[in-house]
Backbone as CSV, one residue per row, in Angstrom:
resi,resn,N_x,N_y,N_z,CA_x,CA_y,CA_z,C_x,C_y,C_z
1,MET,102.131,123.673,109.305,101.557,122.666,108.126,100.886,121.887,109.024
2,ARG,100.893,121.452,109.909,100.158,120.207,110.428,98.985,121.083,110.609
3,ARG,98.798,122.123,111.469,97.536,122.726,111.654,96.335,122.713,110.130
4,ARG,96.977,122.971,109.005,96.633,123.044,107.798,96.294,121.780,107.706
5,ALA,97.018,120.620,107.744,96.036,119.397,107.484,94.671,118.959,108.024
6,PHE,95.463,119.199,109.460,94.142,119.177,110.334,92.998,119.616,109.649
7,ILE,92.767,120.971,109.664,91.792,121.612,109.157,91.234,121.252,107.850
8,ALA,92.034,120.504,107.137,91.546,119.791,105.384,90.347,118.809,105.625
9,PHE,90.687,118.156,107.626,89.658,116.539,107.661,88.405,117.563,108.624
10,SER,88.684,118.482,109.148,87.716,118.738,109.995,86.454,119.298,109.067
11,VAL,87.079,120.209,108.195,85.934,121.412,107.728,85.367,121.285,106.500
12,PRO,84.392,121.620,105.929,84.157,120.818,104.746,84.689,121.950,103.229
13,ALA,84.781,120.826,102.491,85.751,121.763,101.077,85.187,122.835,101.077
14,ALA,84.035,122.968,100.942,83.400,124.469,100.124,84.204,125.707,101.074
15,ALA,84.735,125.533,102.283,84.544,126.504,103.078,86.220,126.683,103.070
16,TRP,86.904,125.899,102.311,88.383,126.459,103.044,88.383,127.762,101.664
17,PRO,89.244,128.355,101.793,89.843,129.666,100.929,90.579,129.187,99.731
18,LEU,90.148,129.247,98.509,91.216,128.848,97.664,92.273,129.757,96.801
19,GLY,93.618,128.783,96.741,94.799,129.693,96.483,95.413,130.516,97.349
20,SER,94.922,129.647,98.790,95.698,130.601,99.733,97.344,130.424,99.698
21,ARG,97.644,129.093,99.127,99.546,129.291,98.491,99.238,129.462,97.161
22,ALA,98.795,129.952,96.668,99.135,129.842,95.311,100.621,131.008,94.694
23,GLN,100.878,131.603,95.630,101.725,132.405,95.550,103.164,132.516,95.998
24,SER,103.276,130.697,96.645,103.794,129.780,96.998,105.340,129.492,95.723
25,ALA,106.545,129.832,95.964,107.724,129.318,94.767,107.597,128.116,94.717
26,ALA,107.288,127.127,95.722,107.355,125.626,95.814,106.045,125.135,94.796
27,PRO,106.451,123.853,94.110,105.074,123.141,93.599,104.418,123.051,94.426
28,ILE,103.210,122.630,94.378,101.908,122.456,95.285,101.586,121.013,94.302
29,VAL,101.501,120.217,95.488,101.004,118.928,94.925,99.680,118.869,95.954
30,GLY,98.657,118.176,95.271,97.080,118.033,95.632,96.903,116.890,96.287
31,VAL,96.570,116.549,97.242,96.623,115.159,97.958,94.777,114.907,98.324
32,LEU,94.094,113.758,97.239,92.575,113.791,97.564,92.118,112.871,98.485
33,VAL,92.026,112.502,99.420,91.175,111.735,100.760,90.284,111.580,100.679
34,ALA,89.540,110.490,100.612,87.857,110.144,100.951,87.755,110.734,102.398
35,GLY,88.650,110.506,103.519,88.034,109.963,104.851,87.782,109.411,105.497
36,ILE,87.444,107.988,104.749,87.247,106.589,104.974,87.733,105.879,103.878
37,PRO,89.167,104.786,104.695,89.166,104.721,105.512,89.974,106.007,106.011
38,ASP,90.304,105.909,107.555,91.371,106.743,108.051,92.248,107.159,107.114
39,PRO,92.582,108.292,107.204,94.363,108.553,105.544,95.106,108.446,107.020
40,THR,95.424,108.699,107.945,96.401,109.413,108.990,97.586,108.590,108.852
41,LEU,97.533,106.879,108.305,99.116,106.212,108.081,99.220,106.821,106.686
42,PHE,98.075,106.912,105.917,98.866,107.207,104.407,99.664,108.252,104.625
43,LEU,99.181,109.908,105.186,99.969,110.608,105.188,101.116,110.769,105.717
44,LYS,100.951,110.121,106.697,102.130,109.749,108.047,103.964,109.317,106.664
45,GLU,103.024,108.278,106.259,104.329,107.545,105.854,104.395,108.236,104.157
46,PHE,103.857,109.002,103.322,103.656,109.783,102.208,104.691,110.564,102.733
47,ARG,104.194,111.739,103.489,105.123,112.223,103.839,106.373,112.392,104.376
48,GLU,106.635,110.751,104.944,107.714,110.255,105.400,109.096,110.269,104.112
49,GLY,108.048,109.747,102.866,108.659,109.469,102.147,109.163,110.598,101.219
50,LEU,108.229,111.549,101.438,108.617,113.158,100.825,109.920,113.507,100.944
51,ARG,109.826,113.393,102.806,111.520,113.957,103.391,112.433,113.151,102.502
52,GLY,112.305,111.852,102.536,113.645,110.990,102.551,113.816,111.309,101.157
53,LEU,113.326,111.792,100.246,113.893,112.551,98.586,114.310,113.889,98.694
54,GLY,114.161,114.107,99.936,114.799,115.968,100.427,113.329,117.108,100.490
55,TYR,112.513,116.667,100.425,111.394,117.539,100.194,110.823,117.882,101.328
56,VAL,110.612,119.376,101.912,110.566,120.003,102.789,109.202,120.784,102.600
57,GLU,108.035,120.174,103.406,106.700,121.137,103.201,107.098,122.265,103.708
58,GLY,106.640,123.526,102.763,106.564,124.989,103.076,108.069,125.620,102.553
59,LYS,108.914,124.843,102.354,110.136,125.278,101.589,110.131,124.811,100.165
60,ASN,109.930,123.715,99.684,110.385,123.272,98.484,109.072,122.038,97.996
61,ILE,108.031,122.659,98.864,106.685,121.386,98.472,106.130,122.014,99.272
62,VAL,104.693,122.110,98.358,103.294,122.403,99.521,102.343,121.279,99.118
63,LEU,101.669,121.362,100.209,100.488,119.736,100.293,99.257,120.409,100.604
64,GLU,98.136,120.538,99.568,97.114,120.806,99.578,96.384,119.651,99.875
65,ILE,95.789,118.784,100.834,94.963,118.362,101.492,93.591,118.735,101.563
66,ARG,92.528,117.345,100.244,91.053,117.383,100.205,90.847,116.134,100.849
67,SER,89.336,116.157,101.807,88.865,115.231,101.965,87.484,115.508,102.388
68,PRO,86.698,114.995,101.871,85.630,115.345,101.564,84.578,114.725,102.772
69,GLY,85.104,113.483,103.137,84.762,112.287,104.637,83.744,111.695,103.855
70,SER,84.157,111.356,102.959,83.398,110.321,102.025,83.723,109.589,100.512
71,THR,83.062,108.558,100.203,83.606,108.314,98.892,82.704,108.374,97.962
72,ASP,81.294,109.253,98.714,80.248,109.515,97.590,81.080,110.368,96.750
73,PRO,80.328,109.960,95.339,81.400,110.112,94.146,81.222,111.585,93.851
74,ALA,80.127,112.568,94.123,79.854,113.695,93.602,80.566,114.526,94.403
75,ARG,80.915,114.368,95.833,81.758,115.109,96.798,83.154,114.951,96.503
76,LEU,83.527,113.567,96.301,85.274,113.521,95.474,85.353,114.091,94.246
77,LYS,84.432,114.315,93.203,84.740,115.161,92.439,84.930,116.676,92.299
78,ALA,83.891,116.984,93.629,84.223,118.312,93.938,85.123,118.636,94.161
79,SER,86.099,117.714,95.439,87.111,118.066,95.902,88.338,118.316,94.655
80,ALA,88.328,116.967,93.846,89.423,116.964,92.826,89.314,118.288,92.036
81,ALA,87.887,119.019,91.533,87.849,120.073,90.697,88.336,120.900,92.011
82,GLU,88.516,121.470,93.153,89.438,122.047,93.776,90.375,122.300,93.593
83,LEU,90.926,121.158,93.661,92.384,120.868,93.221,93.161,121.226,91.798
84,VAL,91.878,121.225,90.918,92.684,121.564,89.551,92.270,122.683,89.480
85,ARG,91.567,123.814,90.236,91.717,125.213,90.314,92.675,125.674,90.816
86,LEU,93.164,124.844,92.155,94.440,125.092,92.531,95.665,125.628,91.660
87,LYS,95.532,124.865,90.566,96.663,124.574,89.523,98.041,123.519,89.971
88,VAL,97.487,122.757,90.998,98.315,122.060,91.332,99.650,120.944,90.125
89,LYS,100.796,120.826,90.438,101.434,120.284,89.619,101.054,118.623,89.372
90,VAL,100.608,118.098,90.813,100.198,116.675,90.915,99.189,116.424,91.282
91,ILE,98.644,115.621,91.525,97.425,115.098,92.189,97.287,113.224,93.016
92,VAL,97.718,113.377,94.118,98.071,111.827,94.669,96.669,111.725,95.778
93,CYS,96.351,110.584,95.096,95.327,109.868,95.195,95.031,108.847,96.593
94,TYR,94.404,108.439,97.483,94.313,107.540,98.121,93.302,106.692,98.263
95,GLN,93.378,105.385,97.671,91.943,104.669,97.485,91.666,104.633,96.016
96,THR,90.887,103.961,95.647,90.230,103.768,94.317,89.024,104.600,93.671
97,PRO,88.064,105.000,94.793,87.340,106.013,94.402,87.686,107.468,94.610
98,THR,89.012,107.780,94.937,89.823,109.117,94.751,90.103,109.373,93.640
99,ALA,90.976,108.265,92.941,91.611,108.084,91.955,91.001,108.180,90.341
100,GLU,89.241,107.820,90.855,88.379,107.437,89.999,87.673,108.918,89.442
101,ALA,87.461,109.599,90.668,87.425,111.370,90.797,88.111,112.216,90.257
102,ALA,89.306,112.010,90.162,90.749,112.438,89.733,90.741,112.181,88.595
103,LYS,90.766,111.034,87.884,90.950,111.145,86.610,89.864,111.393,85.806
104,GLU,88.155,111.289,86.041,87.391,111.897,85.535,87.267,113.226,85.673
105,THR,88.029,113.711,86.246,88.302,115.791,86.365,89.607,116.175,86.114
106,THR,90.409,116.057,85.639,91.254,115.853,84.787,92.185,115.050,83.750
107,GLN,92.334,115.338,82.394,93.355,114.498,81.647,94.903,114.952,81.474
108,ASP,94.822,116.322,82.236,96.352,116.523,82.200,96.936,116.852,83.390
109,ILE,96.526,117.031,84.502,97.616,116.881,85.613,97.508,115.822,85.870
110,PRO,99.393,115.200,85.986,99.561,113.500,86.722,98.515,113.020,87.752
111,ILE,98.591,112.559,88.225,98.052,111.825,89.561,99.081,110.563,89.576
112,ALA,99.271,110.519,90.912,100.225,109.438,91.392,99.159,108.736,92.294
113,MET,99.188,107.132,92.176,97.649,106.616,93.442,98.100,105.815,94.392
114,GLU,97.123,105.768,94.831,97.753,104.110,95.727,95.993,103.224,95.540
115,THR,96.208,102.568,95.077,94.730,101.661,94.505,94.925,100.391,94.800
116,GLY,93.531,99.558,94.879,93.869,98.221,95.543,93.896,97.237,93.743
117,ASP,93.322,97.813,93.253,93.286,97.007,91.767,92.933,98.197,90.844
118,PRO,94.492,98.802,90.184,94.228,99.679,89.062,93.563,99.004,87.281
119,VAL,94.188,97.909,87.687,93.581,97.428,86.016,92.156,96.748,86.424
120,GLY,91.917,96.114,87.216,90.411,95.328,87.694,89.401,96.475,87.622
121,THR,90.012,97.876,88.300,88.769,99.023,88.041,88.718,99.616,87.080
122,GLY,89.458,99.580,85.928,89.805,100.400,84.344,90.749,101.666,84.815
123,LEU,91.152,101.683,86.016,91.825,103.079,85.518,93.398,103.206,85.138
124,VAL,93.718,102.263,84.561,94.757,102.302,83.933,94.676,100.901,82.225
125,ALA,95.225,101.015,81.397,95.259,99.604,80.500,95.866,98.512,81.047
126,SER,97.177,98.432,81.734,97.901,97.296,82.009,98.644,98.042,83.225
127,LEU,99.553,97.254,84.029,100.673,97.794,85.119,102.019,98.258,84.519
128,ALA,102.134,97.246,83.134,103.566,97.693,82.856,103.282,99.344,81.774
129,HIS,102.041,99.530,81.186,101.656,100.355,80.274,100.383,100.611,80.507
130,PRO,100.227,102.106,82.003,99.334,102.298,82.762,98.493,103.286,81.369
131,GLY,99.512,103.917,80.468,98.759,105.199,79.795,97.674,106.348,80.241
132,GLY,97.170,107.112,79.592,96.818,108.340,80.589,97.546,108.757,81.060
133,ASN,97.005,109.820,82.200,97.362,110.276,83.357,98.044,110.181,84.677
134,LEU,97.702,108.545,84.542,98.066,108.136,86.100,98.186,106.932,86.387
135,THR,99.404,106.947,87.267,99.857,105.420,87.486,100.209,105.687,89.397
136,GLY,101.262,104.879,89.553,101.784,104.866,91.267,101.317,103.125,91.451
137,MET,100.914,103.197,92.912,100.907,102.000,93.417,99.702,101.164,93.373
138,SER,99.819,100.076,93.404,98.487,98.725,93.538,99.011,97.880,94.907
139,GLY,98.120,97.843,95.560,98.202,97.265,96.639,97.900,95.829,96.633
140,ALA,97.758,95.155,95.241,97.034,93.847,94.837,95.670,93.340,95.729
141,THR,94.714,94.409,96.488,94.578,94.555,97.463,92.981,93.227,97.356
142,ALA,92.597,93.106,95.507,91.573,91.905,95.393,92.482,90.672,95.979
143,ASP,93.666,90.780,95.157,94.446,89.307,95.504,94.610,88.633,96.972
144,VAL,94.965,90.293,97.903,95.106,89.761,99.316,94.082,89.152,99.678
145,ALA,92.544,90.156,99.412,91.582,89.573,100.011,91.250,88.090,99.631
146,ALA,91.233,87.259,99.014,91.066,86.166,98.891,92.318,85.678,99.766
147,LYS,93.243,86.056,100.006,94.276,84.934,100.863,93.341,85.758,102.291
148,ASN,92.705,86.684,102.617,91.630,87.180,103.839,91.367,85.906,104.249
149,VAL,89.889,85.396,102.635,89.518,84.400,102.807,90.045,83.024,103.198
150,GLU,91.310,82.471,102.793,91.723,80.994,103.036,92.246,81.368,104.934
151,ILE,92.921,82.125,104.993,93.264,82.373,106.543,92.099,82.202,107.255
152,LEU,90.921,82.615,107.445,89.440,82.469,107.910,89.396,81.446,107.954
153,ARG,89.240,80.436,106.821,88.958,79.064,106.644,89.893,77.956,107.311
154,GLU,91.345,78.634,107.347,92.227,78.132,108.115,92.025,77.850,109.835
155,LEU,91.684,79.045,110.134,91.211,79.208,111.690,89.895,78.584,111.968
156,LEU,89.109,78.890,110.603,87.630,78.198,111.302,87.372,77.092,110.606
157,PRO,87.934,75.707,110.121,87.674,74.943,109.289,86.704,74.246,109.401
158,ALA,85.909,74.698,109.964,83.993,73.750,109.678,83.044,74.919,108.950
159,ALA,83.870,76.263,108.780,82.635,77.394,108.315,82.412,76.976,106.365
160,LYS,81.810,77.311,106.478,80.710,77.172,105.295,80.343,78.450,104.607
161,ARG,80.345,79.463,105.131,79.399,80.478,104.674,80.332,81.302,105.064
162,ILE,80.677,82.262,104.030,82.116,83.665,104.268,81.016,84.559,103.639
163,GLY,81.092,85.837,104.796,80.511,87.271,103.990,81.577,88.164,103.290
164,ALA,80.849,88.949,102.443,82.028,89.345,101.844,81.150,90.905,101.818
165,MET,81.568,92.273,103.077,81.378,93.488,103.134,81.939,94.309,102.261
166,CYS,80.871,94.765,101.185,81.561,95.912,99.908,81.062,96.926,99.960
167,ASN,81.499,98.063,99.484,81.385,99.740,99.603,80.748,99.680,98.042
168,ALA,79.557,99.729,98.177,78.576,100.194,96.919,79.293,101.539,96.361
169,ASN,79.746,102.647,96.831,80.382,103.315,95.966,81.843,103.531,95.517
170,ASP,82.198,101.993,95.730,83.914,101.929,95.321,84.185,101.316,94.040
171,PRO,84.353,101.526,92.996,84.449,100.367,91.651,85.455,99.374,91.811
172,PHE,86.261,99.278,93.222,87.161,98.127,93.254,86.195,97.113,94.330
173,SER,85.148,97.557,94.626,84.089,96.657,95.182,84.120,95.228,93.996
174,LYS,83.918,95.580,92.754,84.065,94.435,91.702,84.944,93.160,91.744
175,PRO,86.203,93.839,91.672,87.385,93.075,91.815,87.489,92.327,93.427
176,PHE,87.448,92.825,94.306,87.358,92.577,95.467,86.641,91.390,95.431
177,LEU,85.015,91.405,95.273,84.384,90.618,95.460,84.762,89.453,94.706
178,ALA,84.663,89.426,93.388,85.350,88.333,91.872,86.136,87.500,92.957
179,LYS,87.249,88.157,93.388,88.695,87.787,94.187,87.981,86.864,95.328
180,ILE,86.902,87.278,95.862,86.860,86.585,97.151,86.039,85.600,96.905
181,GLN,85.034,85.364,95.807,84.508,84.585,95.221,85.261,83.487,94.403
182,ALA,86.204,83.463,94.158,87.244,82.506,93.615,87.527,81.728,94.722
183,ALA,88.069,82.704,95.940,88.934,81.635,96.712,88.043,80.653,97.209
184,GLY,86.637,81.375,97.092,85.696,80.377,98.287,85.179,79.441,97.369
185,ASN,84.935,79.457,96.093,85.204,78.230,95.367,85.971,77.285,95.436
186,ALA,87.094,77.726,95.349,88.439,76.803,95.771,88.167,76.277,96.623
187,LEU,87.765,76.772,97.749,87.787,76.224,99.213,86.469,75.321,99.656
188,GLY,85.745,75.407,98.809,84.379,74.751,98.710,83.409,75.904,99.969
189,VAL,83.453,76.855,99.924,82.731,77.832,100.311,81.885,78.925,99.923
190,GLU,80.906,78.840,100.356,79.796,80.460,99.966,80.205,81.329,100.298
191,ILE,80.059,82.131,99.357,80.487,83.617,99.711,78.847,84.254,99.273
192,HIS,78.645,85.177,100.117,77.547,85.859,100.551,77.912,87.390,100.511
193,PRO,77.547,87.992,99.499,77.831,89.346,99.287,76.859,90.159,100.321
194,ALA,77.583,91.394,100.902,76.130,92.288,101.331,77.493,93.913,100.663
195,PHE,76.190,94.859,100.337,76.635,95.857,100.188,75.928,97.072,100.997
196,ALA,77.598,98.055,101.162,76.905,99.121,102.080,76.909,100.839,101.354
197,HIS,76.341,101.637,101.571,76.703,103.070,100.907,77.670,103.903,102.029
198,GLY,78.451,103.093,102.409,79.177,104.111,103.539,78.652,103.444,105.106
199,ALA,79.176,103.981,106.502,79.160,103.890,107.220,77.760,103.668,107.973
200,ALA,76.881,104.855,107.233,75.525,104.529,108.167,74.912,103.405,107.655
201,GLU,75.151,102.835,106.235,74.063,101.627,105.864,74.780,100.349,106.597
202,LEU,76.168,100.222,107.490,76.950,99.292,107.773,76.037,98.089,108.209
203,GLU,75.107,98.568,109.776,75.286,97.778,110.217,73.460,96.906,109.747
204,ALA,73.206,97.590,108.716,71.944,97.034,108.200,72.935,95.487,107.727
205,ALA,73.527,95.982,107.116,74.048,95.050,106.151,74.658,93.962,106.396
206,PHE,75.174,94.233,108.180,75.732,93.439,108.739,74.291,92.479,108.908
207,ALA,73.340,92.819,109.411,72.093,92.006,109.715,71.617,90.851,108.597
208,GLY,72.127,91.712,107.331,71.347,90.739,106.443,72.415,89.760,106.132
209,LEU,73.649,89.833,106.726,74.716,88.205,106.465,73.950,87.399,107.740
210,LEU,73.632,88.106,108.850,73.517,87.123,110.247,72.238,86.384,109.858
211,ARG,71.059,86.912,108.783,70.105,86.461,108.699,70.500,85.175,107.555
212,VAL,71.713,84.788,107.097,72.164,83.973,106.245,72.276,82.497,106.642
213,PRO,72.805,82.117,108.263,74.025,83.425,108.368,75.217,83.129,108.170
214,VAL,76.046,83.847,108.031,77.689,83.422,107.638,78.287,83.172,109.385
215,ASP,79.185,82.600,108.735,80.308,82.159,109.910,81.473,83.473,110.192
216,ALA,81.511,83.575,108.977,82.629,84.823,109.354,82.876,85.951,108.288
217,ILE,83.450,86.880,107.949,83.086,88.117,107.270,84.408,88.618,106.503
218,VAL,84.707,88.933,105.356,86.057,89.697,105.302,85.100,91.250,104.537
219,VAL,86.120,92.247,104.745,85.513,93.705,104.954,86.240,94.167,103.850
220,GLN,85.486,95.224,103.124,86.677,95.618,102.163,87.245,97.163,103.168
221,PRO,88.324,97.355,102.550,88.978,98.597,103.172,88.177,99.608,103.145
222,SER,87.593,99.866,101.669,87.191,101.853,101.849,85.663,101.796,102.771
223,LEU,85.484,100.417,103.349,84.576,100.995,104.610,85.211,101.465,106.014
224,GLY,86.364,101.411,105.992,86.667,101.932,107.225,87.511,100.994,108.095
225,ALA,87.819,101.100,109.105,88.287,99.968,110.229,87.342,99.781,111.286
226,LYS,86.934,100.796,112.016,86.555,100.665,113.453,85.111,100.500,113.716
227,ALA,84.501,101.228,112.663,83.000,100.536,112.629,82.424,99.454,112.296
228,PRO,83.136,98.840,110.982,82.809,97.156,110.880,83.401,96.389,111.762
229,ALA,84.659,97.269,112.751,85.314,95.802,113.523,84.713,95.965,114.872
230,ASP,83.948,97.109,115.264,82.970,96.960,116.247,82.177,96.336,116.182
231,LEU,81.493,96.538,114.669,79.897,95.943,114.342,80.421,94.009,114.210
232,ALA,81.356,94.106,114.020,81.595,92.104,113.982,81.799,91.839,115.499
233,LEU,82.266,92.455,116.778,82.396,92.139,117.701,81.345,92.541,118.413
234,LYS,80.221,92.840,118.097,79.272,93.174,118.703,77.957,92.210,118.433
235,TYR,77.927,91.837,117.232,77.670,90.462,116.633,78.383,88.562,116.751
236,ARG,79.505,89.177,117.613,80.329,88.164,117.888,80.313,87.200,115.802
237,LEU,81.142,88.197,115.236,81.376,87.440,113.984,82.840,87.422,113.797
238,PRO,83.914,86.139,113.633,84.983,86.837,112.767,85.402,87.326,111.551
239,ALA,86.324,88.783,111.821,86.378,89.512,110.916,87.525,89.527,109.983
240,ALA,87.967,89.686,109.079,89.197,89.804,108.282,89.202,91.122,107.173
241,SER,90.018,91.853,107.492,90.083,92.986,106.114,91.736,92.503,105.762
242,PRO,91.695,93.258,103.983,93.087,93.471,103.869,93.409,94.536,104.123
243,HIS,93.214,95.287,104.861,93.832,96.279,105.664,94.568,96.655,106.800
244,ILE,95.712,96.408,107.146,95.838,96.407,108.938,95.457,97.380,109.974
245,PRO,94.930,98.424,109.419,94.249,99.280,110.680,93.031,98.306,111.207
246,PHE,92.337,97.491,110.100,91.401,96.481,110.534,91.201,95.537,111.825
247,ALA,92.767,95.147,111.771,92.722,94.283,112.983,93.284,95.175,114.631
248,ASN,93.604,96.508,113.812,94.407,97.082,115.001,93.127,97.626,115.426
249,ALA,92.234,97.935,115.274,90.876,98.593,115.530,89.885,97.245,116.263
250,GLY,90.267,96.207,116.543,89.921,95.063,117.173,88.752,94.202,116.070
251,GLY,89.514,94.050,115.036,88.946,93.038,113.837,89.893,91.723,114.182
252,LEU,89.352,90.615,114.149,90.209,89.937,113.958,91.314,89.498,113.553
253,LEU,91.871,90.206,111.890,92.549,89.509,111.472,92.681,90.401,110.287
254,SER,93.941,90.499,109.942,94.418,91.132,108.777,95.566,90.927,107.942
255,TYR,95.367,90.504,106.647,96.297,90.456,106.034,96.570,91.272,104.617
256,SER,97.715,92.182,104.458,97.761,93.225,103.508,98.785,93.172,103.327
257,ALA,99.414,94.229,101.835,100.561,94.558,101.619,101.389,94.833,102.820
258,ASN,102.495,95.223,103.067,102.904,96.252,103.817,102.935,97.789,103.783
259,GLN,101.710,98.407,104.521,101.375,99.573,104.094,102.387,100.774,104.027
260,PRO,103.114,101.240,104.823,104.255,101.991,105.071,105.485,102.139,104.010
261,ALA,105.501,100.623,103.703,106.475,100.771,102.272,105.601,101.389,101.163
262,LEU,104.257,100.472,101.405,103.369,100.722,99.767,103.353,102.295,99.777
263,TYR,102.990,103.306,100.958,102.719,104.689,100.932,103.703,105.342,100.465
264,ARG,104.796,104.791,101.276,105.859,105.544,100.901,106.576,105.737,99.511
265,THR,106.284,104.883,98.608,106.837,104.978,97.117,105.738,105.611,96.349
266,VAL,104.938,105.823,97.043,103.691,106.800,96.134,104.899,108.078,96.313
267,ALA,105.471,108.948,96.724,106.156,109.747,97.424,107.382,109.915,95.741
268,VAL,107.563,108.417,96.005,108.652,107.943,94.452,108.114,108.551,93.273
269,PHE,107.051,108.286,92.805,106.343,108.841,91.843,106.276,110.356,91.938
270,VAL,105.746,110.771,92.813,105.508,112.086,92.479,106.446,113.002,92.246
271,ASP,107.613,112.800,93.155,109.177,113.013,92.904,109.712,113.527,91.380
272,LYS,109.058,111.750,90.656,109.341,112.036,89.149,108.508,112.636,88.442
273,MET,107.452,112.917,88.878,106.443,113.511,87.713,106.757,115.084,87.954
274,LEU,107.051,115.428,89.294,107.806,117.220,89.446,108.655,117.583,88.525
275,LYS,110.046,116.110,88.254,110.699,116.485,87.329,110.414,116.164,86.015
276,GLY,109.162,116.106,85.530,108.918,116.121,84.175,108.614,114.634,83.728
277,ALA,108.793,113.309,84.234,108.403,112.273,83.775,106.697,112.093,83.993
278,LYS,106.337,111.537,82.482,105.133,111.242,82.425,103.996,109.966,82.807
279,PRO,103.218,110.112,83.156,102.578,109.084,84.468,102.734,107.586,82.878
280,ALA,102.341,108.090,81.954,102.064,107.236,80.810,103.265,106.132,80.725
281,ASP,104.699,107.086,81.795,105.712,105.866,80.801,106.430,105.253,82.300
282,LEU,105.648,105.634,83.368,105.735,104.907,84.830,105.097,103.749,85.002
283,PRO,105.829,102.674,84.849,104.605,100.944,85.011,104.076,101.225,86.556
284,VAL,103.085,101.111,86.813,102.249,100.526,88.144,103.362,99.960,88.602
285,GLN,103.934,100.003,89.906,104.238,98.950,90.898,103.458,98.306,91.924
286,GLU,103.757,96.695,91.948,102.902,95.951,92.864,104.234,95.892,94.224
287,PRO,103.186,95.462,95.745,104.077,95.330,96.734,104.603,94.265,96.446
288,THR,105.910,94.063,97.557,106.771,92.845,97.678,106.833,92.212,98.912
289,THR,106.251,92.851,99.566,106.270,92.580,101.144,104.762,92.577,101.761
290,PHE,104.162,91.586,102.543,103.127,91.763,103.017,102.959,91.325,104.948
291,ASP,101.901,91.485,105.329,101.987,91.725,106.933,100.461,90.702,107.160
292,LEU,100.881,89.748,108.488,99.718,89.279,108.718,99.608,90.100,110.242
293,VAL,98.315,90.578,110.957,98.170,90.771,112.197,97.177,90.059,112.451
294,ILE,96.994,89.267,113.619,96.250,88.808,114.286,95.650,89.409,115.556
295,ASN,94.679,89.670,116.113,94.656,90.445,117.269,93.626,89.041,118.116
296,LEU,95.472,88.587,119.082,94.709,87.596,119.643,92.776,87.979,121.145
297,LYS,93.356,89.225,120.969,92.311,89.363,122.139,91.107,89.445,122.212
298,THR,90.943,89.827,120.588,89.340,89.496,119.709,89.092,88.119,119.940
299,ALA,90.047,87.231,119.177,89.975,85.689,119.121,89.509,85.109,120.508
300,LYS,90.339,85.912,121.756,89.425,85.319,122.884,88.038,85.665,123.731
301,VAL,88.046,86.995,122.961,86.077,87.474,123.569,85.455,87.018,122.541
302,LEU,85.916,86.556,121.309,85.163,85.695,120.078,85.046,83.898,120.752
303,GLY,85.778,83.777,121.505,86.143,82.096,121.986,86.864,81.498,120.762
304,LEU,87.579,81.773,120.086,88.271,81.508,119.559,89.889,81.044,119.663
305,SER,90.077,79.233,119.061,91.844,79.029,119.545,92.217,79.136,118.563
306,VAL,93.346,80.309,118.260,93.953,80.178,117.035,95.268,79.303,117.159
307,PRO,95.147,78.567,115.548,95.855,77.395,115.489,98.156,78.209,115.432
308,PRO,98.307,77.293,116.472,99.925,77.859,117.118,100.594,77.876,115.407
309,ALA,100.395,77.089,114.387,100.782,76.884,113.265,100.426,78.365,112.568
310,LEU,99.473,79.328,112.735,98.883,80.468,112.659,99.329,81.371,112.937
311,LEU,99.438,81.374,114.199,100.519,82.332,115.110,101.357,82.826,115.101
312,ALA,102.188,81.906,114.293,103.988,81.951,113.958,104.139,82.247,112.618
313,ARG,102.849,81.935,111.920,103.427,82.619,110.413,102.749,84.617,110.762
314,ALA,102.232,84.969,111.844,102.035,86.366,111.793,103.015,87.085,112.137
315,ASP,102.928,88.141,111.661,104.513,89.417,112.033,104.100,90.280,112.681
316,ARG,102.515,90.237,113.707,101.803,91.135,114.787,101.316,90.225,115.255
317,VAL,101.086,90.204,116.855,100.150,89.316,117.578,99.297,90.679,118.605
318,ILE,98.284,90.686,118.347,97.870,91.951,119.424,97.146,90.916,120.466
319,GLU,97.937,91.294,121.570,97.320,90.006,123.252,96.890,91.250,123.978
């Protein structure tokens, strides 16, 4: 089963044979991930959640994983359509672009999502009454992005301008930017947005922010972790993201919902849907625990001294 998942990330969707598992008696669950950000942690914890509920891949559940390697809407819709043709019982979506693609592709198959702000992006009517065929976990990422601004300002009290690096392909960029701008207004900090259609445009977007110039940046999670973290180090910009892998990849800091718990809970929604629950009757859940990770190694490279009080609040410090 691990080999199949690996192939799903390495080979274009059009090259995969359809219906390869259609004869299985176990329910087939489709999993749609863009590929950026890296879905490895999500898949690991989601599978762990399934195991905790008694599911064994290949025996009483089958996962069909699709990843076009891009947040491009057309490519995501093509992957979603492939899952629909496989007649999966549930579609699992990681991040807003995949959930939007699945929702636009099918109104019948239940969808269990993990997204940043399902209300702000119009995926659901409300958290309590999602309506339609989609529900799941909200990472409260827009609110958490605002907290990243606050922490950056605490670390850089003289900062006057902060950049917001947004994914132009991701509908979540709108609430993401709105919350960051609100935090900037409250702190007396100018927020300067920059937009990139994926990794190929990141360096040009960074260059635009350097011309402002900004004192720090906050990066939208769907732009990935390593590429923006590397660019931030290259241009010696303190950078934060509401996505823990960003700090792991060399970003200065990340404040985020506890992602393993978030991802495992998606499996609970899948279990309920497989047992007949309707998504419209399952309220969207929000995280209850959050993590602050500070990359002290990066801080030293940037010549920054992290206040002891901030280090004391960190759940993990990378040295």
